[in-house]
N, C-alpha and C positions, 0 to 999 in steps of 0.2 A: 921541298921536291926533293928527288930521289938524289939529285947532286948535293943539295946541301945538309949539313948535320942540324939537329934541332937548336936552337938558341933557348929553349927556357923547356922545363919541367912541366906536365900536365896537372891538370889543377886534382891533386890526390884527393880522398877526404881525407880527415884528421889523423884517423889512427893509420893512415900508411903514409903519411910525409916524412916522417924521419926511418922508414924500414929500408931504403934505398931500392924498395921495390917500382918497378915501371909496368904496368897494367893498359895494355893497349885496350881490349876488346872483352868485352862482358860473356861469360858461357852462355849463357842462355838466352839472350838475344840478337847477339853481335854489337850490340851498343857498347859504347865507354865507358868504366867508370868514374865518374868527375864527382867532385866535392860539392855539396848544397849549394854553397855562394856562389859557385861557377853555374848552374843550372837555375838560380834566381838572379844573377844580371841578364842571362841569356832569355831569361822569361822577362826580365826588363826591357830589353831591346825588342820583343818580339812577344807580343802578347799571346800569341797563338803556339807558344811553344810547347810541347809533349811536357805536362805534368806528370806523367807516370816515371819517369825518370828522375825528378825533382822528388816526392815522395819515396822512392826507392829507400827503404831504411841502410843499404849499403853506400848510402852516398853521405850517411849520418855518421853511425856506427858498426861495430865489426860484426855485430849480431842481427844476423838479419830477420830475425824475429821479432826484434823492440819496434813495435812500434811508435812509442811514445812520440816523439818531434815529429815524425811525419804526420800522425793525425790532427797535432796542434797546429803547425804549418800549413795544413791543408783547411784550418775552419780558418784560420786566419787571411788565405788568400782567396776563400769563398767570401767573406767579410767585405775583401776588394774587389768582388766582382769576376774572379776568376772561375767559370765557370766550366770547363770544356775537359773534364776529368769525366773518364765512362763511368756509367752509374754500376758498371760490374767492377771496375776498379775503386771506385768509393764504398762500394759494397764489402769487396777485401780489407779495405783499410778499415770500416767500423768494423770488421766482425774481428779481424786479427787484434786491435786493440783492446775490445770486450774482453776477447779469449784472455790476452796476457793481464790484464785486470782482475778477473774472475781467478786463475791460477794463483794472481798473489794473493787473493781471499778479502778484494776491493770488489766484490759483486755490485754494490751502490753504484759505483762509477761506472760499471761496465755497463749496466741499466743505464745512464745517462750518457754513454756513449751511442749504445744503441739507439736512444730516443732521436739522435742524429742522420736515421738509417733514410735516404730517400725512399725506400720500397717498404711500403706499411702492408 
């Protein structure tokens, strides 16, 4: 409440934990930036929790264009029957990770990632 002070820090991503930085809201969507483990706990308690926040690379790493863990996490969630990620977000995740792999010269793996694209 406004009368009481906070008794715990918000769960920041690992790269911000020791910085002393407190981020309350994200610049893009007005959503708070939280650690991926926090989002996983929220998803466990509410199966309809929004997956876009969970798979945002900034909840894992300081590089907003690093989609490695986000893509692999999405594939694990899909295997666990979480399917409420929008087709647009799924496509952005696939193409972003494939582009990242291709820029590193790993075009064979980029093709593998693109084979997971839902829109043929």
